[in-house]
C-alpha positions in Angstrom: 80.3 222.5 73.6 81.1 219.2 72.9 80.7 217.0 69.2 78.7 213.7 68.8 81.0 211.3 67.1 80.7 211.5 62.7 80.4 209.1 61.4 82.9 206.9 59.4 82.1 208.8 55.7 83.3 211.7 57.1 86.6 209.9 59.0 87.3 208.1 56.1 87.1 211.3 53.3 88.6 214.1 56.2 91.5 215.6 54.6 92.9 216.7 57.9 93.2 213.3 59.4 96.4 211.5 57.5 97.9 208.6 58.7 101.9 208.8 56.5 104.1 207.1 58.0 107.9 209.4 56.2 111.2 207.9 54.3 113.2 205.9 56.4 110.7 204.7 59.4 110.8 200.9 59.2 107.7 199.4 61.0 107.3 195.7 62.0 103.5 195.1 62.9 100.6 195.6 61.9 98.2 198.5 61.0 94.9 199.6 61.0 93.0 203.1 60.8 89.3 204.4 59.7 90.7 207.0 57.7 93.4 207.3 54.8 97.1 206.1 54.8 99.8 207.5 52.5 104.0 205.7 52.9 106.5 206.4 52.0 108.0 204.1 54.2 108.4 200.7 55.3 106.0 198.1 57.0 106.6 195.2 57.5 103.1 193.5 58.6 99.4 193.8 58.2 97.8 197.4 57.2 94.2 197.9 57.5 92.2 201.3 56.5 89.3 201.6 55.9 89.8 205.0 53.8 93.1 205.0 50.8 96.1 203.9 51.0 99.0 205.9 48.9 102.3 203.9 48.5 104.5 206.5 47.5 107.9 205.9 44.7 109.9 205.5 47.9 107.6 203.6 49.9 107.3 199.1 50.8 105.3 197.2 52.1 106.1 193.6 53.0 102.4 192.0 54.4 99.0 191.2 53.7 96.6 195.0 52.8 92.7 195.9 53.1 91.7 198.9 51.7 88.2 200.7 50.2 90.7 202.5 47.7 95.0 202.7 47.0 97.7 204.1 44.8 100.7 202.7 44.3 103.7 203.7 43.4 105.7 202.1 45.3 106.7 198.2 46.5 104.0 195.7 47.9 105.3 191.8 48.0 102.0 190.7 49.9 97.9 190.0 48.8 95.9 193.0 48.8 91.5 194.0 49.2 90.1 197.1 47.9 87.2 197.7 48.1 87.0 199.9 45.4 90.3 201.3 43.2 93.1 200.2 42.6 95.8 201.8 40.5 98.7 200.3 39.7 101.0 203.6 38.9 103.7 203.1 36.4 106.6 202.9 39.2 105.1 200.0 40.9 106.4 197.2 41.5 103.8 194.2 42.8 104.4 190.6 43.9 100.6 188.8 45.4 96.7 188.6 45.4 94.6 191.2 44.0 90.8 191.2 45.0 89.1 194.6 43.6 86.4 196.2 42.3 88.2 197.7 39.7 91.8 197.6 38.8 94.1 200.0 36.9 97.8 199.1 35.4 99.2 202.0 34.1 102.6 200.9 31.3 105.7 200.4 33.8 103.9 198.9 36.5 105.8 195.1 37.1 102.8 192.8 38.5 103.2 188.8 39.4 100.5 187.2 40.9 96.8 186.6 40.4 93.9 189.3 39.8 90.2 189.0 40.1 88.2 192.0 40.1 84.2 192.9 40.4 81.2 190.9 43.1 82.4 188.0 44.9 85.5 187.5 47.8 87.7 185.0 46.3 90.4 183.4 48.7 93.6 182.5 47.1 95.3 179.3 48.4 98.8 180.2 47.0 100.5 182.6 49.4 102.6 186.1 47.9 105.0 185.5 50.5 107.6 182.1 49.6 108.0 180.2 53.2 111.3 178.8 53.1 111.4 174.8 54.4 113.0 176.4 58.0 110.0 178.7 58.0 107.3 176.1 58.5 105.9 175.2 61.3 104.8 172.1 62.5 
C-alpha cells in the first residue's frame, strides 16, 4: 500500500519530477528542490537544486545558483556552482562567476566573469551583481 521512500538519485533523475516556472511568471525569493528545474520566467533570488537546471531562452535569473548540471539559454546575473556540466547555449547571456567540473560554451554565447573548472571549490571574492553605495549596509 505504501511505497518505501525513494533515494535522492531516483528523485533527481525522474522525468516526472520536473519543476517549471513558465514565461510570464516572476518570483522574488529562494527556491530549493531535489528534482530538475526548468525556468522560462524570471527569478530574483537563489536557486538550489540537486537536479538539472534549464534556463530557457526567455528565462532570467538574478541571484546565486547551485545545481547538479545546467543548460543556460537565457540570461543569468549571478554566481553559479555546478557539480557536473554547465552548458552555455548560443543564446545565453551570463554575467557572474562559474565553478563547475566541466563547462561548454557555444558560439554566440556571452560570458563575463571568472570561471574555475575541475576539483576544488574556490570562493569568489567579487560579487557578481554590482552593489551601489546606497545599497550597502553598515
